[in-house]
C-alpha positions in Angstrom: 9.3 -5.1 -6.5 5.8 -6.5 -5.8 5.0 -3.9 -3.5 5.9 -0.4 -5.1 4.5 2.9 -5.0 4.4 5.2 -8.2 2.8 7.8 -5.6 0.6 8.2 -2.8 -2.2 10.3 -1.9 -4.8 11.0 0.9 -7.8 10.6 -0.5 -8.3 10.0 -4.9 -9.3 13.7 -5.5 -6.0 14.7 -4.9 -5.1 13.3 -7.9 -4.1 15.6 -10.6 -5.2 15.9 -14.4 -1.2 17.6 -14.2 0.4 15.3 -12.3 -1.1 12.2 -14.8 0.2 14.1 -17.5 3.8 14.4 -15.9 3.8 10.4 -15.8 2.1 9.4 -18.9 -0.9 8.1 -17.8 -3.7 8.2 -19.9 -5.9 5.8 -18.1 -6.9 5.1 -14.3 -8.4 1.5 -13.0 -9.9 2.5 -9.6 -11.2 0.4 -7.0 -14.5 1.1 -5.1 -14.5 0.6 -1.3 -12.1 2.8 0.7 -10.8 4.5 -2.6 -14.3 6.3 -4.4 -17.0 5.7 -1.4 -16.9 4.3 2.1 -16.7 0.5 2.6 -20.0 -1.0 1.0 -21.7 2.3 0.6 -23.9 2.9 -2.3 -23.0 6.6 -2.9 -19.8 8.3 -4.0 -17.8 10.0 -0.9 -17.2 13.6 -1.0 -15.8 15.3 -3.7 -15.5 12.0 -5.6 -18.3 12.7 -8.3 -16.7 16.2 -9.2 -13.2 14.5 -9.6 -14.4 11.8 -11.8 -15.9 14.7 -14.4 -12.8 16.8 -14.0 -10.7 13.5 -15.2 -13.0 12.8 -18.1 -12.8 16.4 -19.2 -9.0 16.5 -19.1 -9.5 12.6 -21.6 -8.5 10.6 -18.4 -10.3 7.3 -19.3 -11.8 5.5 -16.2 -13.0 1.8 -15.6 -13.6 0.3 -12.1 -12.3 -2.8 -10.8 -13.5 -4.4 -7.6 -13.2 -7.6 -5.8 -16.8 -6.6 -4.9 -20.0 -8.6 -5.7 -21.9 -8.1 -9.4 -24.5 -6.1 -7.7 -22.7 -3.5 -5.8 -19.9 -2.6 -8.6 -22.8 -2.7 -11.5 -25.0 0.1 -9.5 -22.1 2.2 -8.3 -20.9 2.4 -11.5 -23.6 3.0 -13.3 -24.0 5.7 -10.1 -21.0 7.4 -11.2 -21.4 6.8 -15.7 -17.9 4.1 -15.3 -17.6 1.4 -16.9 -16.2 -1.7 -14.8 -15.1 -5.1 -13.7 -17.2 -7.1 -10.9 -15.4 -10.0 -9.2 -12.1 -8.9 -11.0 -10.2 -11.5 -8.1 -7.6 -9.1 -7.2 -4.8 -8.9 -7.1 -4.4 -11.7 -10.1 -4.5 -10.1 -13.5 -7.5 -11.2 -15.3 -9.6 -8.1 -14.0 -6.6 -5.4 -14.9 -6.0 -7.6 -18.7 -9.8 -6.8 -19.1 -9.7 -3.4 -17.9 -6.3 -2.6 -20.3 -8.5 -4.0 -22.9 -11.5 -1.5 -22.7 -9.9 1.6 -21.8 -7.9 0.1 -25.1 -4.2 2.1 -23.9 -0.6 0.4 -23.3 -0.1 -0.6 -20.0 3.0 2.3 -19.9 -0.4 4.6 -20.1 -2.4 3.0 -17.1 -2.1 3.4 -13.3 -4.2 1.4 -10.7 -5.7 3.7 -7.9 -6.7 1.7 -4.4 -6.0 2.1 -0.7 -5.4 -2.0 -0.2 -1.8 -3.4 -0.4 -2.8 -6.7 -0.7 -4.9 -6.6 -3.7 -4.6 -2.6 -5.5 -0.9 -2.4 -4.9 0.0 -6.4 -5.4 -2.5 -6.5 -8.4 -0.7 -3.3 -10.3 2.7 -4.7 -9.7 1.8 -8.4 -10.7 0.2 -6.4 -14.0 3.2 -4.6 -14.6 1.4 -0.8 -14.7 1.8 2.2 -12.2 0.2 2.4 -9.1 -1.4 5.5 -7.2 -2.3 4.4 -3.8 -4.7 6.2 -1.6 -5.0 5.9 2.2 -8.6 4.3 3.4 -11.3 6.9 3.3 -12.6 5.0 6.4 -10.6 3.9 9.5 -13.6 2.5 10.8 -13.8 -1.2 10.0 -14.5 -4.9 11.2 -12.1 -7.4 13.0 -10.5 -9.0 9.9 -10.1 -5.4 7.9 -8.4 -4.4 10.9 -5.9 -7.0 11.5 -5.4 -6.9 7.6 -4.5 -3.0 7.9 -1.9 -4.0 10.9 -0.6 -6.3 8.6 0.0 -3.9 5.4 1.1 -0.7 8.1 4.8 -1.7 7.2 4.1 -1.2 3.2 2.2 2.0 3.5 4.6 5.0 1.8 6.1 7.3 4.5 5.2 10.3 2.3 2.0 11.2 1.2 1.3 13.9 -1.4 -1.6 16.1 -1.6 -3.3 19.5 -3.1 -1.7 21.0 0.2 1.6 19.6 -0.3 3.7 16.8 1.0 2.8 15.2 4.7 4.8 12.4 6.9 2.7 9.7 7.9 3.2 7.6 11.1 2.5 4.1 11.2 0.1 2.9 14.4 -0.9 -0.9 13.5 -4.5 -1.6 14.3 -4.9 2.3 14.6 -4.6 2.9 10.6 -3.0 6.5 10.3 -2.2 9.6 11.6 -0.6 12.4 9.8 2.1 15.1 10.7 2.4 18.3 8.3 5.6 18.9 7.3 
């Protein structure tokens, strides 16, 4: 399926090395905006730097693959100490192929991590790697992004896994997502 998701998380920091090991994942292809940082924010979101260090300490290889412009991606990747592929043209395979080559891992050991269905999820499935979906960090957005989120709503997983357990997700188009504890 083009929109298959291996697992879904509240935030990227809910992805643990143990969970990755259980799936045979040794490398992550990461999105920036609304996954590692707020949209167009030059600083990582709370806990992201520590999460990156935890991944590295556990032997997980990391690379950023972003559609964003050269300078935005370059500066962010240098700040967090991760290699990057800029202007990747997700969901097309070009950026994923380059990332896999740089990580030096087979597809079966890779997963993509991101918050957008039509770029991150579709791209991972076209490249035939696992997909770890994260809810967007921010619900604030411009009109175009709000429209995209409304179109994506039916594809967002109903179960979200986080450090506190599993949650059910209610879909509310244009208002993104609310949570209910199980």
